[in-house]
N, CA, C and O of each residue as an XYZ file, in Angstrom:
396
protein
N       2.312    -17.465     -4.323
C       1.713    -17.960     -2.854
C       0.871    -19.039     -3.396
O       0.264    -19.014     -4.467
N       0.908    -20.040     -2.485
C       0.407    -20.920     -2.767
C      -1.020    -21.303     -2.224
O      -1.665    -22.240     -2.695
N      -1.346    -20.713     -1.466
C      -2.592    -20.639     -0.695
C      -3.268    -19.181     -0.498
O      -2.687    -18.096     -0.516
N      -4.239    -19.364     -0.362
C      -5.098    -17.980     -0.025
C      -4.773    -17.571      1.341
O      -4.674    -16.346      1.414
N      -4.580    -18.157      2.410
C      -4.046    -17.828      3.850
C      -2.869    -17.119      3.500
O      -2.845    -15.897      3.644
N      -1.621    -17.906      2.938
C      -0.542    -17.342      2.898
C      -0.450    -16.021      2.031
O       0.362    -15.160      2.368
N      -1.254    -15.837      0.931
C      -1.301    -14.864      0.226
C      -1.851    -13.608      1.187
O      -1.245    -12.575      1.471
N      -2.984    -13.960      1.533
C      -3.428    -12.610      2.396
C      -2.572    -12.413      3.691
O      -2.662    -11.388      4.366
N      -1.840    -13.325      3.963
C      -1.127    -12.913      5.287
C       0.043    -11.920      4.512
O       0.280    -10.765      4.866
N       0.605    -12.509      3.567
C       1.729    -11.476      2.967
C       1.128     -9.926      2.765
O       1.724     -8.891      3.063
N      -0.302    -10.046      2.139
C      -0.703     -8.797      1.649
C      -0.707     -7.857      3.176
O      -0.124     -6.783      3.326
N      -1.342     -8.422      3.991
C      -1.691     -7.809      5.240
C      -0.503     -7.174      5.868
O      -0.580     -6.018      6.285
N       0.730     -7.953      5.969
C       1.998     -7.674      6.185
C       2.521     -6.536      5.724
O       3.108     -5.706      6.418
N       2.325     -6.469      4.556
C       2.711     -5.208      3.473
C       1.808     -4.181      4.112
O       2.289     -3.322      4.851
N       0.653     -4.232      3.880
C      -0.239     -3.118      4.498
C       0.274     -2.736      5.538
O       0.885     -1.669      5.470
N       0.231     -3.304      6.594
C       0.744     -2.791      8.118
C       2.072     -2.097      7.778
O       2.176     -1.122      8.524
N       3.021     -2.189      7.041
C       4.175     -1.890      6.780
C       3.855     -0.275      6.381
O       4.170      0.779      6.934
N       3.060     -0.589      5.127
C       2.953      0.966      4.691
C       2.112      1.936      5.554
O       2.239      3.156      5.445
N       1.308      1.393      6.354
C       0.648      2.328      7.200
C       1.571      2.784      8.124
O       1.720      4.005      8.175
N       2.269      2.043      8.918
C       3.522      2.655      9.584
C       4.390      3.499      8.748
O       4.969      4.431      9.307
N       4.534      3.337      7.699
C       5.716      4.129      7.070
C       5.012      5.486      6.629
O       5.699      6.477      6.379
N       3.396      5.511      6.525
C       2.559      6.813      6.371
C       2.748      7.392      7.766
O       3.274      8.500      7.884
N       2.468      6.908      8.509
C       2.536      7.540     10.015
C       3.830      8.202     10.259
O       4.003      9.253     10.876
N       4.584      7.567      9.779
C       6.272      8.179     10.072
C       6.252      9.446      9.220
O       6.313     10.541      9.780
N       6.175      9.354      7.995
C       6.151     10.532      6.887
C       5.133     11.741      7.312
O       5.417     12.913      7.064
N       3.825     11.329      8.027
C       2.979     12.418      8.152
C       3.782     12.897      9.535
O       3.775     14.123      9.644
N       4.427     12.248     10.542
C       5.195     13.012     11.505
C       6.064     14.008     10.818
O       5.799     15.205     10.928
N       7.001     13.633     10.173
C       7.885     14.453      9.414
C       7.157     15.470      8.897
O       7.309     16.573      9.423
N       6.318     15.351      7.889
C       5.719     16.565      7.167
C       5.476     17.540      8.400
O       5.981     18.660      8.316
N       4.767     17.222      9.510
C       4.199     18.246     10.273
C       5.535     19.167     10.871
O       5.324     20.218     11.476
N       6.639     18.761     10.683
C       7.836     19.635     10.825
C       8.353     20.487      9.536
O       9.123     21.446      9.585
N       7.884     20.044      8.620
C       8.489     20.414      7.301
C       8.041     22.156      7.015
O       7.307     22.849      7.720
N       8.704     22.512      5.839
C       8.308     23.971      5.435
C       6.697     23.870      4.818
O       6.198     22.776      4.552
N       6.066     24.984      4.658
C       4.512     24.709      4.131
C       4.580     24.371      2.723
O       3.556     23.961      2.177
N       5.826     24.511      1.965
C       5.939     24.166      0.383
C       6.141     22.624      0.561
O       5.234     21.924      0.111
N       7.094     22.060      1.093
C       7.417     20.661      1.346
C       6.157     19.952      1.961
O       5.805     18.876      1.477
N       5.458     20.510      3.013
C       4.427     20.030      3.504
C       3.306     19.959      2.431
O       2.896     18.841      2.119
N       2.934     20.735      2.015
C       1.721     20.579      0.669
C       1.937     19.715      0.043
O       1.053     18.865     -0.058
N       3.433     19.495     -0.792
C       3.687     18.561     -1.815
C       3.715     17.270     -1.167
O       3.268     16.319     -1.809
N       4.246     17.041      0.203
C       4.025     15.780      0.736
C       2.708     15.320      1.353
O       2.560     14.117      1.571
N       1.869     16.073      1.610
C       0.352     15.870      2.070
C      -0.343     15.304      0.752
O      -1.034     14.287      0.801
N      -0.146     15.952     -0.329
C      -0.719     15.391     -1.625
C      -0.121     13.980     -2.076
O      -0.763     13.183     -2.761
N       1.053     13.781     -1.663
C       1.585     12.399     -2.042
C       1.199     11.351     -1.045
O       1.010     10.172     -1.346
N       1.089     11.865      0.200
C       0.504     10.882      1.175
C      -0.847     10.789      1.012
O      -1.292      9.691      1.348
N      -1.734     11.660      0.566
C      -3.093     11.427      0.241
C      -3.163     10.314     -1.221
O      -4.139      9.582     -1.386
N      -2.392     10.329     -1.861
C      -2.298      9.580     -3.220
C      -1.875      8.036     -2.657
O      -2.407      7.014     -3.091
N      -0.982      8.049     -1.773
C      -0.493      6.732     -1.087
C      -1.669      6.009     -0.591
O      -2.009      4.843     -0.795
N      -2.264      7.009      0.157
C      -3.632      6.673      1.120
C      -4.491      5.981      0.361
O      -5.075      4.923      0.592
N      -4.505      6.702     -0.586
C      -5.722      5.815     -1.875
C      -5.419      4.190     -2.279
O      -6.098      3.170     -2.156
N      -4.080      4.454     -2.814
C      -3.271      3.195     -3.023
C      -3.428      2.137     -2.039
O      -3.763      0.988     -2.329
N      -3.128      2.636     -0.648
C      -3.229      1.739      0.585
C      -4.663      1.181      0.477
O      -4.798     -0.038      0.591
N      -5.907      2.070      0.236
C      -7.064      1.550      0.566
C      -7.608      0.905     -0.633
O      -8.707      0.352     -0.600
N      -6.808      0.956     -1.801
C      -6.985     -0.030     -2.954
C      -6.530     -1.332     -2.535
O      -7.198     -2.350     -2.715
N      -5.510     -1.313     -2.031
C      -4.702     -2.664     -1.713
C      -5.719     -3.427     -0.747
O      -6.079     -4.581     -0.981
N      -6.124     -2.744      0.278
C      -6.840     -3.089      1.465
C      -8.531     -3.641      0.754
O      -9.341     -4.404      1.281
N      -8.610     -3.064     -0.329
C      -9.961     -3.350     -0.714
C      -9.769     -4.829     -1.454
O     -10.648     -5.690     -1.433
N      -8.782     -4.952     -1.956
C      -8.253     -6.206     -2.787
C      -8.347     -7.286     -1.846
O      -9.122     -8.241     -1.892
N      -7.270     -6.966     -0.789
C      -7.248     -7.927      0.142
C      -8.808     -8.714      0.691
O      -9.084     -9.912      0.637
N      -9.679     -7.545      1.226
C     -10.916     -7.721      1.571
C     -11.794     -8.666      0.480
O     -12.648     -9.459      0.876
N     -11.477     -8.480     -0.911
C     -12.412     -9.170     -1.984
C     -11.934    -10.648     -1.832
O     -12.707    -11.593     -1.676
N     -10.467    -10.752     -1.899
C      -9.972    -12.278     -1.595
C     -10.403    -12.678     -0.424
O     -10.885    -13.806     -0.527
N     -10.449    -12.246      0.690
C     -11.005    -12.870      2.076
C     -12.475    -13.144      1.989
O     -12.933    -13.974      2.774
N     -13.339    -12.504      1.063
C     -14.486    -12.656      1.246
C     -14.766    -13.998      0.121
O     -15.748    -14.719      0.295
N     -13.907    -14.216     -0.908
C     -14.053    -14.815     -1.840
C     -14.037    -16.488     -1.132
O     -13.439    -16.782     -0.097
N     -14.746    -17.325     -1.877
C     -14.618    -18.641     -1.495
C     -13.267    -19.037     -2.031
O     -12.526    -18.527     -2.872
N     -13.166    -20.384     -1.082
C     -11.725    -20.924     -1.198
C     -11.625    -21.459     -2.440
O     -10.463    -21.499     -2.844
N     -12.673    -22.002     -3.391
C     -12.812    -22.701     -4.498
C     -12.384    -21.573     -5.748
O     -11.861    -21.846     -6.829
N     -12.819    -20.116     -5.184
C     -12.692    -19.253     -6.436
C     -11.189    -18.695     -6.063
O     -10.771    -17.862     -6.867
N     -10.450    -18.971     -5.144
C      -9.133    -18.688     -5.063
C      -8.333    -18.856     -6.230
O      -7.742    -17.871     -6.675
N      -8.220    -20.065     -6.839
C      -7.431    -20.176     -7.980
C      -8.089    -19.338     -9.117
O      -7.353    -19.085    -10.071
N      -9.022    -18.996     -9.146
C      -9.489    -18.071    -10.402
C      -8.882    -16.613    -10.294
O      -8.462    -15.993    -11.270
N      -8.886    -16.069     -8.813
C      -8.576    -14.766     -8.641
C      -7.354    -14.851     -8.469
O      -6.909    -13.719     -8.659
N      -6.191    -15.838     -8.109
C      -5.036    -15.631     -7.717
C      -3.870    -14.857     -8.548
O      -3.079    -14.011     -8.130
N      -4.030    -15.500    -10.078
C      -2.793    -14.447    -10.851
C      -3.470    -13.199    -11.216
O      -2.645    -12.433    -11.714
N      -4.818    -12.618    -11.158
C      -5.037    -11.314    -11.170
C      -4.797    -10.636    -10.051
O      -4.286     -9.517    -10.023
N      -5.233    -11.423     -8.873
C      -4.952    -10.561     -7.464
C      -3.115    -10.395     -7.291
O      -2.708     -9.567     -6.477
N      -2.379    -10.998     -7.877
C      -0.911    -11.244     -7.577
C      -0.432    -10.056     -8.748
O       0.494     -9.288     -8.486
N      -1.062    -10.005     -9.876
C      -0.491     -9.082    -10.695
C      -1.298     -7.776    -10.474
O      -0.800     -6.858    -11.126
N      -2.314     -7.430     -9.808
C      -2.660     -5.966     -9.485
C      -1.832     -5.826     -7.780
O      -1.646     -4.687     -7.351
N      -1.507     -6.718     -7.150
C      -0.715     -6.112     -6.026
C       0.726     -6.055     -6.268
O       1.358     -5.359     -5.473
N       1.309     -6.576     -7.099
C       2.663     -6.176     -8.012
C       2.327     -4.736     -8.349
O       2.892     -3.867     -7.685
N       1.687     -4.467     -9.063
C       1.549     -2.985     -9.658
C       1.106     -1.942     -8.330
O       1.404     -0.747     -8.323
N       0.454     -2.524     -7.379
C       0.300     -1.478     -6.139
C       1.644     -1.395     -5.731
O       2.222     -0.310     -5.796
N       2.271     -2.503     -5.279
C       3.699     -2.444     -4.491
C       4.458     -1.383     -5.249
O       4.715     -0.308     -4.706
N       4.819     -1.648     -6.471
C       5.681     -0.671     -6.924
C       5.241      0.743     -7.035
O       6.022      1.682     -6.880
N       3.996      0.880     -7.302
C       3.685      2.465     -7.212
C       4.008      2.728     -5.812
O       4.869      3.589     -5.629
N       3.493      2.161     -4.779
C       3.668      2.473     -3.322
C       5.353      2.800     -3.195
O       5.734      3.928     -2.880
N       6.170      1.851     -3.435
C       7.474      1.551     -3.033
C       7.993      3.198     -3.824
O       8.393      4.163     -3.173
N       7.847      3.155     -5.358
C       8.261      4.634     -5.842
C       7.755      5.580     -5.056
O       8.617      6.136     -4.375
N       6.328      6.084     -4.856
C       5.961      7.123     -3.880
C       6.740      7.367     -2.533
O       7.068      8.467     -2.090
N       6.982      6.091     -1.944
C       7.554      6.360     -0.783
C       8.980      6.852     -0.860
O       9.473      7.570      0.010
N       9.724      6.372     -2.109
C      11.173      6.792     -2.590
C      11.187      8.378     -2.487
O      12.010      9.100     -1.924
N      10.005      8.719     -3.216
C       9.845     10.218     -3.793
C       9.656     10.985     -2.606
O      10.193     12.092     -2.589
N       8.917     10.574     -1.481
C       8.374     11.126     -0.312
C       9.626     11.453      0.672
O       9.845     12.524      1.238
N      10.464     10.145      0.735
C      11.503     10.210      1.603
C      12.399     11.006      1.102
O      13.096     11.432      2.024
N      12.727     11.421      0.084
C      13.724     12.282     -0.883
C      13.288     13.665     -0.200
O      14.256     14.244      0.294
N      12.324     14.193     -0.083
C      11.853     15.180      0.790
C      12.655     15.441      2.218
O      12.896     16.520      2.758
N      12.955     14.234      2.610
C      13.580     14.463      4.092
C      15.127     13.959      4.217
O      15.669     13.549      5.243
N      15.675     14.082      2.986
C      17.034     13.453      3.145
C      18.143     14.728      3.262
O      19.343     14.492      3.401
């Protein structure tokens, strides 16, 4: 991403998608067996924590002065990639409960 605004838009879009995915998984978990529901609820809680971490990073960048963006850019992109991989893997595991 070349600008702070473009990067923040990308992050916000992904956070919104994850929020929707979490809501759908919560709905599915409500109809699951107790064992599956317990496992899914734990995984959803972990995912929510990662979502919150991503939101915190987005807010940190949003609050940073534009001239600090270049200093934060590489670290932010690396951390975001880590969060994204973790969340994708977690969603895949959760979705396996309902396949």
